[in-house]
C-alpha positions in Angstrom: -29.2 -35.2 -11.9 -27.2 -33.7 -9.6 -25.5 -31.0 -11.8 -29.1 -30.1 -13.5 -30.4 -29.5 -10.1 -27.2 -27.7 -9.2 -27.8 -25.3 -12.2 -31.2 -24.7 -11.8 -31.1 -23.7 -8.5 -27.9 -21.0 -9.4 -30.2 -19.8 -12.4 -33.1 -19.4 -9.7 -30.8 -17.4 -7.2 -29.6 -15.1 -10.6 -33.2 -14.4 -10.9 -33.9 -13.3 -7.5 -31.0 -11.3 -7.6 -32.5 -9.1 -10.6 -34.9 -7.5 -8.4 -32.3 -6.3 -5.6 -30.6 -3.8 -5.7 -27.3 -3.7 -6.4 -24.6 -2.5 -4.2 -21.3 -0.9 -4.5 -18.3 -3.0 -3.4 -16.6 0.2 -1.6 -19.8 0.4 0.5 -19.9 -2.7 2.6 -18.7 -2.4 5.6 -18.5 -4.5 8.6 -22.5 -3.6 9.5 -23.2 -5.4 6.0 -21.2 -8.8 6.4 -19.0 -9.8 9.7 -16.8 -8.1 11.9 -13.0 -9.2 11.0 -11.1 -9.8 14.6 -7.8 -9.9 13.2 -5.7 -6.9 11.1 -6.0 -9.3 8.0 -3.7 -6.1 6.1 -0.5 -6.7 8.7 -1.4 -10.9 8.5 -1.4 -11.0 5.1 1.9 -9.6 4.7 3.2 -11.9 7.6 2.1 -14.8 5.8 3.4 -14.1 2.7 7.3 -13.6 4.2 6.8 -16.7 6.2 5.6 -18.8 3.0 8.7 -17.4 1.4 10.9 -18.5 4.3 9.5 -21.8 3.9 10.0 -22.4 0.4 13.5 -20.9 0.2 14.2 -23.8 3.2 14.9 -27.0 1.0 15.4 -29.0 4.7 11.8 -28.0 5.3 10.5 -30.0 2.2 12.5 -33.4 3.2 10.1 -36.1 4.3 12.1 -37.4 7.2 12.1 -33.3 8.6 8.1 -33.2 8.1 7.3 -36.5 9.9 9.3 -35.4 12.8 8.1 -31.7 12.7 4.2 -33.2 12.8 5.8 -35.3 15.9 7.1 -32.6 17.7 3.5 -30.5 17.2 1.3 -33.1 18.1 3.0 -34.8 21.1 5.1 -31.5 22.5 3.8 -28.2 20.8 0.6 -28.0 20.7 0.0 -30.0 24.6 2.4 -27.0 25.6 0.5 -23.8 24.3 -2.8 -26.3 25.3 -1.7 -25.5 28.8 -0.9 -22.0 28.3 -4.2 -21.2 26.5 -7.2 -19.6 28.3 -10.7 -20.1 26.8 -12.4 -17.3 25.8 -9.0 -15.1 26.3 -6.0 -13.6 24.0 -3.9 -16.4 22.9 -0.5 -16.5 24.7 2.4 -14.3 23.1 4.5 -17.2 22.2 5.6 -18.8 19.0 7.1 -22.5 18.5 9.9 -23.2 16.2 10.0 -22.9 12.4 9.1 -26.6 11.5 6.6 -26.6 14.2 5.2 -23.2 13.3 4.8 -24.6 9.5 2.8 -27.8 10.7 0.7 -25.7 12.5 0.3 -23.2 9.5 -1.3 -25.5 7.5 -3.6 -27.8 10.1 -5.1 -24.7 10.1 -6.1 -24.2 6.5 -8.5 -26.6 7.1 -10.9 -25.3 9.9 -12.6 -28.3 10.0 -10.3 -30.8 10.7 -8.5 -28.7 13.1 -11.4 -27.4 15.1 -12.2 -31.1 15.4 -8.8 -32.0 16.5 -8.4 -29.3 19.1 -12.2 -30.4 20.6 -11.1 -34.0 21.2 -7.9 -33.7 22.1 -7.9 -30.5 24.7 -11.7 -30.1 24.3 -11.0 -26.4 23.2 -10.1 -24.2 20.2 -6.3 -23.5 20.3 -5.8 -19.9 18.4 -3.1 -18.1 17.4 -1.2 -15.2 18.0 -1.5 -12.2 16.4 2.2 -10.9 16.1 3.4 -8.7 13.4 6.8 -7.0 13.6 9.8 -9.0 14.6 10.4 -7.4 18.1 7.7 -9.1 18.9 8.1 -12.3 17.0 11.6 -12.9 18.2 10.3 -11.9 21.9 7.3 -14.7 21.2 9.8 -17.5 20.1 12.4 -16.8 22.8 9.8 -17.0 25.4 8.5 -20.6 23.9 12.2 -21.4 23.8 12.0 -20.7 27.7 9.3 -22.9 28.7 9.8 -25.8 25.9 13.4 -26.4 27.4 11.6 -26.0 31.2 9.1 -28.4 30.4 11.0 -30.9 27.8 14.6 -30.9 28.6 14.9 -33.8 26.8 13.6 -32.9 23.8 15.9 -30.5 21.5 14.3 -27.5 20.7 14.8 -27.1 17.0 14.6 -30.1 15.0 17.9 -32.4 14.8 16.8 -34.9 12.3 18.8 -36.1 9.8 17.2 -35.4 6.3 17.9 -39.1 4.9 16.5 -40.7 8.0 14.5 -44.0 7.1 13.4 -45.4 10.6 10.8 -42.6 11.8 7.3 -43.6 12.0 4.6 -41.2 11.0 1.9 -40.8 13.7 -0.8 -38.9 11.4 -0.7 -39.2 8.1 -3.8 -36.8 7.1 -1.7 -34.1 8.9 1.2 -35.4 6.4 -1.0 -34.9 3.6 -1.8 -31.6 4.0 1.2 -30.5 4.8 2.5 -31.8 1.6 -0.7 -30.3 -0.3 0.4 -26.7 0.9 4.2 -27.2 0.2 3.4 -25.3 -3.1 1.6 -22.5 -1.5 4.3 -19.8 -2.0 4.7 -20.2 -5.4 0.5 -19.1 -5.9 1.2 -15.5 -3.6 4.8 -14.9 -4.6 4.4 -11.9 -6.9 6.0 -9.1 -5.2 3.0 -6.3 -5.3 0.9 -8.9 -2.9 2.9 -7.2 0.0 2.2 -4.2 -1.1 -0.8 -2.2 1.5 -2.4 -0.7 -1.4 -3.3 -4.2 -3.1 -3.9 -5.8 0.6 -6.2 -3.5 1.7 -7.9 -3.7 -2.0 -8.1 -7.6 -1.3 -9.7 -7.4 2.3 -12.6 -5.1 0.9 -13.1 -7.9 -1.6 -13.2 -10.6 1.2 -15.8 -8.6 2.5 -17.3 -8.5 -0.8 -17.0 -11.8 -1.0 -18.7 -13.0 2.3 -21.5 -10.8 1.8 -22.3 -12.7 -1.3 -22.1 -15.9 0.6 -24.1 -14.5 3.5 -26.9 -13.4 0.8 -26.9 -16.3 -1.9 -25.3 -19.1 0.0 -28.4 -21.6 0.0 -28.9 -21.3 -3.6 -25.5 -22.0 -4.4 -23.4 -25.0 -4.3 -19.9 -23.6 -4.3 -17.8 -20.0 -4.4 -14.8 -19.6 -6.3 -12.4 -17.1 -4.3 -9.8 -15.2 -7.0 -6.5 -15.2 -5.9 -6.6 -11.8 -3.7 -9.9 -13.1 -2.0 -8.0 -16.3 -1.1 -5.0 -14.6 0.2 -7.7 -13.0 2.7 -9.5 -16.5 3.1 -6.6 -18.7 4.0 -5.1 -15.4 6.3 -8.3 -15.6 8.1 -8.5 -19.3 8.2 -4.7 -19.0 9.4 -6.0 -17.6 13.1 -8.7 -20.5 13.8 -10.4 -18.9 16.7 -10.7 -15.4 15.0 -11.9 -17.4 12.1 -14.3 -19.4 13.6 -15.9 -16.3 16.0 -16.3 -13.9 13.5 -18.0 -16.5 11.1 -20.2 -18.0 13.3 -23.1 -16.9 12.0 -22.3 -18.7 8.5 -20.0 -21.3 9.6 -22.1 -24.1 7.2 -21.8 -21.5 4.1 -17.7 -21.2 4.4 -17.7 -25.0 3.3 -19.0 -24.0 0.3 -15.4 -22.0 -0.7 -13.6 -23.7 -3.2 -10.3 -24.9 -2.0 -7.2 -23.8 -3.8 -5.8 -27.1 -4.8 -9.4 -28.3 -6.0 -9.9 -29.0 -9.7 -13.5 -27.0 -10.7 -15.4 -26.8 -14.1 -15.6 -23.7 -15.8 -19.1 -23.4 -15.1 -18.8 -23.4 -12.1 -16.0 -19.9 -11.9 -18.8 -18.5 -14.5 -21.5 -19.1 -11.6 -19.7 -17.1 -9.1 -19.0 -14.4 -11.7 -22.4 -14.0 -12.5 -23.5 -13.9 -9.2 -20.8 -11.4 -8.1 -21.8 -9.3 -11.1 -24.9 -8.9 -10.3 -24.3 -8.4 -6.8 -21.8 -5.5 -7.1 -21.8 -4.6 -10.7 -18.5 -5.2 -11.3 -16.4 -7.5 -13.0 -15.1 -10.5 -10.8 -11.9 -11.0 -12.0 -9.1 -8.1 -12.3 -5.2 -7.6 -12.1 -3.8 -9.2 -9.3 -7.4 -11.5 -8.9 -7.5 -13.8 -11.5 -9.1 -17.1 -10.5 -6.2 -19.0 -8.8 -8.0 -22.8 -8.8 -7.3 -25.7 -11.8 -9.9 -25.8 -14.0 -11.1 -29.0 -15.5 -9.8 -29.5 -18.9 -8.0 -26.1 -19.6 -5.0 -24.8 -19.3 -4.3 -20.8 -18.1 -1.8 -19.2 -19.8 0.8 -18.1 -17.8 2.7 -14.3 -17.4 4.7 -13.7 -19.7 6.9 -11.8 -17.1 9.2 -13.4 -14.1 8.5 -10.7 -10.8 10.7 -11.5 -8.1 11.0 -10.2 -4.9 14.6 -8.7 -4.6 15.1 -7.4 -1.2 18.0 -5.1 -2.0 19.0 -3.3 -4.9 23.1 -3.3 -5.4 22.9 -0.7 -8.2 21.5 2.3 -6.2 25.5 3.3 -6.1 25.3 4.3 -9.9 23.4 7.1 -9.7 23.0 6.9 -13.8 20.3 3.8 -13.1 16.9 5.1 -12.5 14.9 1.7 -11.2 12.0 0.0 -13.8 8.8 -0.1 -12.0 6.2 -2.4 -13.7 2.3 -3.1 -12.9 -0.1 -5.5 -13.9 -3.6 -4.3 -16.1 -6.6 -5.5 -16.7 -9.4 -3.8 -18.8 -13.1 -5.3 -19.0 -15.8 -3.8 -20.9 -20.0 -4.2 -21.3 -22.8 -2.6 -22.8 -25.4 -0.4 -21.1 -28.5 -2.3 -22.0 -29.3 1.2 -23.8 -27.0 0.3 -26.6 -29.3 -2.7 -27.5 -31.5 0.4 -29.5 -28.3 1.0 -31.1 -27.5 -2.3 -31.7 -27.4 -1.7 -35.8 -24.4 1.1 -35.8 -22.4 -0.7 -34.0 -20.5 -2.9 -36.3 -18.7 -0.3 -37.7 -17.2 0.9 -34.3 -14.5 -0.5 -32.4 -12.7 0.6 -29.3 -8.4 0.8 -29.5 -6.6 1.2 -26.6 -3.0 3.2 -26.3 -0.9 4.6 -24.1 0.0 7.8 -22.9 3.6 7.6 -23.2 6.4 5.7 -23.9 4.7 3.6 -26.8 2.4 5.8 -28.7 2.5 3.5 -32.1 0.8 1.2 -30.1 -2.7 0.5 -31.1 -4.7 -2.6 -29.4 -8.5 -2.9 -31.6 -11.4 -4.9 -30.4 -14.8 -4.9 -32.5 -17.8 -3.9 -30.8 -19.7 -6.8 -32.1 -17.2 -8.9 -29.6 -19.0 -7.4 -26.4 -21.9 -8.3 -24.2 -24.7 -7.1 -22.4 -25.2 -9.1 -19.7 -21.4 -9.7 -18.8 -18.0 -8.4 -18.6 -15.4 -9.4 -21.1 -12.1 -8.9 -20.8 -10.8 -7.1 -23.4 -7.3 -6.2 -22.8 -4.5 -7.7 -20.3 -0.8 -6.3 -20.3 2.3 -5.7 -18.6 2.8 -1.8 -19.0 5.5 0.2 -17.4 5.2 2.8 -14.5 6.1 5.5 -17.1 3.6 4.9 -19.6 1.9 7.1 -17.1 -1.6 5.6 -18.2 -4.0 4.3 -20.9 -5.9 5.7 -23.2 -9.5 3.7 -24.5 -10.7 5.2 -27.9 -13.8 4.6 -29.3 -13.5 4.5 -33.4 -15.6 4.2 -36.4 -14.3 2.8 -39.5 -15.3 4.6 -42.3 -16.5 3.0 -45.7 -15.2 0.7 -47.9 -13.1 3.5 -50.1 -11.2 4.6 -46.8 -8.8 2.5 -44.9 -8.8 4.3 -41.6 -11.6 5.2 -38.7 -12.7 8.4 -36.9 -12.1 8.9 -33.4 -15.6 9.2 -31.7 -14.9 9.6 -28.2 -11.9 8.7 -25.9 -11.1 8.0 -22.1 -7.8 8.1 -20.1 -6.8 6.2 -17.3 -4.0 7.2 -15.4 -2.3 5.0 -12.9 -2.2 7.6 -10.4 -6.1 8.1 -10.1 -6.2 4.0 -9.9 -3.9 4.0 -6.8 -6.5 6.4 -5.4 -9.7 4.3 -6.4 -11.2 2.2 -4.2 -9.5 -1.8 -4.9 -7.3 0.5 -7.4 -10.3 0.0 -10.0 -11.9 2.6 -11.8 -14.5 2.3 -13.9 -15.2 4.8 -16.7 -18.1 5.1 -19.9 -17.9 6.0 -23.7 -21.1 6.0 -25.2 -23.3 3.6 -23.7 -20.2 1.3 -23.0 -18.8 0.9 -20.3 -15.1 0.1 -19.1 -13.4 -1.1 -16.2 -9.7 -0.9 -15.7 -7.4 -2.4 -12.5 -4.2 -2.6 -11.8 -1.9 -3.7 -9.3 0.3 -1.3 -7.2 4.0 -1.1 -9.6 6.8 -3.1 -8.6 10.6 -2.9 -9.1 11.2 -5.0 -12.0 14.6 -6.0 -13.9 16.9 -3.6 -15.4 17.2 -3.2 -19.4 20.4 -2.2 -21.0 21.7 -2.4 -24.2 25.1 -1.0 -25.5 24.9 1.1 -28.8 28.1 1.9 -31.5 29.2 5.6 -30.7 32.5 7.4 -32.3 35.9 6.8 -31.2 37.3 8.0 -28.0 41.1 9.1 -27.3 42.9 8.2 -24.0 41.1 10.9 -21.9 37.6 10.0 -22.9 36.8 12.7 -25.6 35.5 11.7 -29.3 37.8 11.6 -32.1 36.8 14.8 -34.0 37.8 18.7 -35.4 35.8 20.1 -32.7 38.0 18.5 -30.0 41.0 19.0 -32.0 40.4 23.1 -32.0 39.1 23.1 -27.9 42.5 21.4 -27.1 44.4 24.0 -29.2 45.0 21.5 -32.2 46.9 19.2 -30.1 46.7 15.2 -31.6 44.3 13.7 -29.7 46.4 10.4 -28.7 45.0 6.9 -28.3 42.2 5.5 -29.6 39.0 3.4 -28.1 36.1 1.8 -29.5 32.9 3.3 -27.7 30.0 2.1 -26.9 26.7 4.1 -25.2 25.0 2.2 -22.8 21.6 3.2 -22.8 18.3 2.1 -20.3 15.0 0.9 -21.3 14.4 4.6 -21.4 16.5 5.6 -24.1 19.0 7.2 -21.4 22.8 7.2 -21.3 23.5 5.1 -17.9 27.3 4.2 -19.1 30.2 4.8 -21.8 32.0 1.8 -22.3 35.0 1.8 -24.1 37.5 -1.1 -25.4 41.3 0.0 -26.1 42.7 -0.6 -29.5 45.6 1.9 -30.3 48.2 3.9 -28.8 49.8 7.3 -30.5 48.1 9.7 -32.6 47.6 11.0 -36.0 49.6 13.8 -37.6 49.4 14.4 -41.6 51.9 13.1 -43.1 54.0 11.9 -40.2 52.3 9.7 -37.7 49.1 7.1 -37.6 47.9 5.1 -34.6 49.6 1.8 -33.8 47.7 -1.0 -32.1 48.6 -1.8 -28.4 50.1 -5.1 -27.3 47.5 -7.6 -26.3 47.3 -7.2 -22.7 46.8 -4.0 -22.8 43.6 -4.3 -24.7 41.4 -3.7 -21.8 38.0 -2.4 -21.1 36.9 0.6 -19.4 33.6 1.8 -18.4 32.4 5.0 -16.8 29.6 6.0 -15.2 27.3 8.5 -16.6 26.4 10.2 -20.1 28.5 11.7 -22.7 28.8 15.4 -22.2 27.9 17.0 -25.6 30.0 20.1 -26.6 28.9 20.0 -30.6 25.9 18.7 -31.8 26.6 14.9 -31.6 30.3 15.3 -30.2 30.8 15.1 -26.7 33.0 13.8 -23.9 32.8 10.6 -21.8 32.6 11.1 -17.8 35.2 12.9 -16.8 38.2 10.9 -15.1 41.2 12.7 -13.6 44.5 11.6 -14.8 46.9 9.5 -12.0 48.7 7.7 -14.1 51.2 8.8 -17.2 51.3 5.8 -19.3 49.3 2.7 -20.2 51.8 0.5 -19.1 50.7 1.2 -15.8 47.3 0.4 -16.4 47.6 -3.5 -15.3 49.0 -2.2 -12.2 46.0 0.2 -11.7 43.6 -2.5 -12.6 45.1 -4.6 -9.8 44.8 -1.8 -7.0 41.2 -0.7 -8.4 39.8 -1.1 -5.0 42.4 0.5 -3.0 42.1 3.5 -5.1 38.8 3.8 -4.8 39.3 4.3 -1.0 42.5 6.6 -1.0 41.6 8.9 -4.1 37.6 8.4 -4.5 37.7 12.0 -6.6 40.1 10.7 -9.0 38.4 7.6 -10.6 34.8 8.3 -9.3 33.8 7.8 -13.2 35.8 4.8 -13.8 33.3 2.0 -12.1 34.7 -1.2 -14.0 37.5 -2.7 -16.0 38.3 -5.4 -17.9 42.0 -7.0 -18.3 43.1 -10.2 -20.7 45.3 -12.2 -18.8 46.9 -15.3 -19.5 44.7 -18.0 -19.5 45.2 -21.4 -17.4 45.5 -24.8 -19.2 42.3 -26.3 -20.8 41.4 -22.4 -20.8 41.8 -20.0 -24.2 40.9 -16.9 -22.5 41.1 -15.2 -19.3 39.7 -11.8 -17.8 40.4 -10.1 -14.8 37.4 -7.5 -13.8 38.0 -4.6 -10.8 34.8 -6.3 -9.1 37.2 -8.8 -7.9 36.2 -11.4 -10.4 38.0 -13.7 -13.3 36.4 -15.2 -16.3 37.1 -18.3 -17.9 36.6 -19.3 -21.9 36.3 -22.3 -23.9 35.9 -22.7 -27.6 35.8 -26.4 -27.3 36.1 -28.0 -31.2 33.0 -26.7 -32.2 33.2 -24.1 -35.0 30.3 -22.6 -33.7 29.3 -20.5 -30.5 27.3 -23.5 -29.4 30.7 -25.2 -28.3 31.6 -21.9 -25.7 32.0 -23.0 -22.2 32.6 -20.4 -19.5 34.0 -20.3 -15.3 33.5 -17.5 -13.4 35.4 -17.4 -10.5 35.4 -14.5 -7.5 38.6 -13.8 -5.3 36.5 -12.4 -3.0 35.3 -14.7 -0.3 31.1 -14.9 -0.7 28.6 -17.2 0.6 27.5 -18.2 -3.2 28.7 -19.2 -6.1 27.8 -18.6 -9.4 27.7 -19.7 -13.0 27.3 -18.7 -16.9 24.8 -21.0 -19.0 25.0 -21.2 -22.3 21.4 -20.0 -23.9 17.7 -19.1 -22.2 17.5 -20.7 -18.6 14.7 -21.0 -15.9 12.4 -18.0 -16.2 14.2 -16.7 -19.4 12.9 -19.8 -21.1 10.5 -19.3 -23.9 7.4 -21.3 -22.4 5.4 -21.3 -25.8 8.0 -23.4 -27.4 7.5 -27.3 -28.5 9.4 -29.9 -26.5 10.6 -32.8 -28.3 7.9 -34.9 -27.7 5.2 -33.0 -30.0 7.3 -33.5 -32.6 5.7 -36.0 -35.0 8.8 -37.2 -36.7 12.4 -37.4 -36.4 13.1 -34.7 -38.7 10.9 -32.4 -37.6 12.9 -33.1 -34.2 15.8 -31.8 -35.6 14.6 -29.0 -36.9 13.1 -27.8 -33.8 16.6 -28.8 -32.2 18.2 -26.7 -34.7 15.8 -23.5 -34.1 16.2 -23.5 -31.0 19.7 -23.2 -31.1 19.9 -20.5 -33.5 17.5 -18.3 -31.1 19.6 -19.3 -28.1 22.6 -18.5 -29.8 24.7 -15.4 -28.1 22.4 -15.5 -25.1 24.1 -16.2 -21.9 22.3 -16.7 -18.1 24.2 -15.5 -14.9 22.9 -18.2 -12.2 23.7 -17.5 -8.7 23.9 -20.3 -6.0 23.0 -19.5 -2.2 22.2 -21.7 0.7 18.5 -20.2 0.1 18.7 -21.1 -3.4 20.4 -24.7 -3.6 19.2 -25.1 -7.3 20.3 -21.9 -8.2 18.4 -18.6 -9.2 18.8 -17.0 -12.2 19.6 -13.1 -11.9 20.9 -12.0 -15.5 20.4 -12.7 -19.1 22.6 -11.1 -21.6 23.0 -11.4 -25.3 26.8 -10.9 -26.3 26.4 -10.7 -29.8 23.4 -7.9 -29.6 25.2 -6.4 -26.5 21.8 -6.6 -24.8 21.5 -7.3 -20.9 18.5 -8.1 -18.2 19.3 -8.1 -14.6 17.4 -8.4 -11.6 18.3 -5.6 -8.8 20.0 -7.7 -6.7 22.8 -8.3 -9.6 25.5 -6.2 -10.3 25.0 -4.1 -13.2 29.0 -3.2 -13.8 29.8 -7.3 -13.7 27.1 -8.2 -16.2 28.3 -5.3 -18.5 31.7 -6.2 -18.5 31.0 -10.4 -18.6 28.8 -9.5 -22.3 31.6 -7.6 -23.9 34.4 -9.6 -22.9 32.6 -12.5 -24.2 31.8 -10.6 -27.6 35.8 -9.1 -27.5 36.9 -13.3 -26.9 34.6 -15.1 -29.8 35.6 -12.2 -32.2 38.9 -12.9 -31.8 38.9 -16.4 -31.8 36.4 -17.1 -34.7 38.5 -13.8 -36.5 35.2 -12.9 -37.6 33.5 -9.5 -36.3 30.4 -11.2 -34.3 28.9 -8.1 -32.9 29.4 -5.3 -34.9 32.6 -4.2 -32.9 33.9 -2.2 -36.2 30.9 0.0 -36.6 32.5 3.7 -34.8 29.3 5.6 -35.5 25.8 6.2 -33.5 23.3 4.6 -35.5 19.9 6.1 -36.1 17.1 4.2 -33.4 13.8 4.8 -32.7 12.3 8.2 -31.6 12.0 7.6 -28.0 8.7 7.5 -26.6 7.4 5.6 -30.0 8.1 1.8 -28.7 10.3 2.5 -25.7 11.9 -1.2 -25.1 10.0 -3.4 -22.8 7.3 -0.5 -22.2 4.7 -2.2 -22.7 4.1 -6.6 -22.5 0.8 -8.4 -23.4 -0.4 -11.0 -21.6 -0.9 -14.2 -23.9 -4.5 -14.3 -23.8 -4.6 -10.7 -25.5 -2.1 -12.3 -27.9 -4.1 -12.0 -31.4 -2.7 -11.8 -35.0 -3.4 -8.8 -34.9 -0.7 -7.7 -32.1 1.9 -10.2 -33.3 4.6 -6.9 -32.6 8.0 -8.3 -30.5 7.6 -5.2 -29.0 4.8 -6.5 -27.4 7.1 -9.3 -25.9 9.7 -9.7 -23.5 12.7 -9.1 -25.7 14.5 -12.3 -25.8 11.7 -14.2 -27.2 12.7 -12.1 -30.7 16.1 -10.5 -29.6 17.1 -9.8 -33.1 14.0 -7.7 -34.3 14.0 -6.0 -31.1 17.4 -4.7 -30.8 17.4 -4.1 -34.6 19.4 -0.9 -36.0 16.9 1.8 -38.0 19.5 2.2 -40.2 19.7 0.8 -44.2 22.4 -2.4 -44.2 24.7 -0.3 -47.0 24.6 2.4 -43.6 25.3 -0.4 -41.1 28.0 -2.1 -42.5 30.3 0.9 -42.8 33.2 0.8 -45.5 36.9 2.2 -44.1 36.3 5.2 -46.6 33.1 6.4 -44.4 36.1 7.2 -41.8 38.5 10.0 -41.4 41.9 8.9 -41.1 42.5 10.7 -37.9 40.4 7.7 -36.7 43.2 5.1 -37.8 43.1 3.1 -40.4 40.5 -0.2 -40.6 43.5 -2.3 -40.0 44.0 -0.8 -36.8 40.7 -1.9 -35.5 40.8 -5.5 -37.1 43.8 -6.0 -35.4 42.6 -4.4 -32.2 39.3 -6.6 -32.4 39.6 -9.8 -34.2 43.3 -10.5 -34.7 
């Protein structure tokens, strides 16, 4: 009975709105809604940073710590701040200790409870100072400490309770539950674009629109479900209680109708809020970075396919050849104009096609016109492209008769990222033949680096490719030394590094001499920064390195003093940015490598004949606050979220098959996990596939270390298994897809937009189907080259087999 009354009142509200004039969201100002007494943009940035610090503080998640923090908040902080607060004036410039501030923050997110608490204890509402920069924050904290120590000399300023204490008395159970409820709050606002200024300005404007909608139609609705960006502004507003109460005093009764973050609502409640918004502003309610934040009853929302994490530093800026990669989130909504009804008979042959302006020209995502509606917006596409794609194109196309399989372009419209970034609410509306299209984006943020090693020609000791062209340039002096070479390409196909593996010494002279294998300890791995210097077609030289040693017998010595040489002779070694040297392995380990980064890699094959028996140990000789582990397979954020768990398997046979499939999928993958004081449970900073020589790494992880790990593992496994597992014996550049056709990682679809017509592995994270994404575009007969295809000048096939698999 009650629910039917709700629906009846909501329908009546929507019907009453049909006679109202639509407003543009960008036109809504403070005169139309309420005056915002705090800078919500700066306050939201500060709050997100604070929530991140709380999330990283494992000590603050302990029950004993929270109980003690609540006691300190209730018995010390609130009486102290109450004495300093003059009713009606600006809150004093003081901030409590970190643990107390967290309890205070959680308490303010329940405005009714907090207001009742303050008025019953202090007969006034206690506000929070608006402090948005580190200098003022440090001053406020130090001032608080001075007053705290002076008034409560027996009470330590910091929370000194033992985390395993069991005899603490809980004085406010409701507040404890409130703090517990908010402990995962940062997970809702952890996307890195949420701290971007343009996103927060757009969120503030949408929050104004949300308040405008509640003001006018609050009497006829029982609940308003905020979108994620609106919710961020609402919680930020609530965290400044005196400002919140003053700003919303004329609509205080309506604010209780805003659905809280941790509540579960029915889908029809969300639809009512969407309809109300659409009829108020003639725009879709959801947007990129502004989806529904609350949980829906009996509805499982698809999780984003990408892992976006805030990286405070990019250690790879020292490598000039590496260009950062930026991603953004895009949502495209479609709706018919009312006038389209008259042409209803023609639309069944038409469809919309989404394409990218650059980087992924073969992408074609089609949606039939018959899917669209007249009375509401429909989300047609949800994707994550790189900023380098420049924008998207939406084409209106018509299908021909049954005799023709193709389609005819009727009209098209472009949405460029730069135009969207300058648009109000980062949203643009276009119209194609009575079909309205709204595209919204999030600000681009730096994403993981993507690097892959592709085969290239054999090179000599100087780095020049073995070729008659080079021989002629050298006045026919024989090229000394033989190195297997791999070119490292980034996500856009740019050459970043050259990886070289030494396999032979000496030179080739017709009928006289041939290159010979070098000793095991001289089979080093070298990485040079930069691209090839091409002299004729695909023949070139690796990034130059001035020779400061005469023989490779001194290479081991050079590797050990590599760091010193960089300091003393930077011009001599500026292109060699990393080396790996094999060394005698300690007991219980079968292989060991020493890296110029100061790290040491130990590898064990185990008793298994497959790579599933591999185990690793990564040691750092440099003193550091962090430790690292190499875990076999895809771990943490790189795990396949769509994979079935064993409990979903109907029988043991299916469960066994699932386990075998997972082993096969994870074969060749290794996850690099860093452990720090902020992340005691570990944080995955890189994923590498040593079989395919492909890596993905966060900006905070060193690309050279990850590449050295990848190549060293492949070299070791090839030698142990006596098999060319990673095709290291290929000594020619293989043909790849033309740049811009489907660049690696240029577009990833959200699971909600995946369909049977868009199952391409190139539209998912590369590690979901690595073998297909990284497949070389060559026939097997070319990929598996015979020894007869190679020039004898390079050296015989046995030379490379000895250097790699024996």
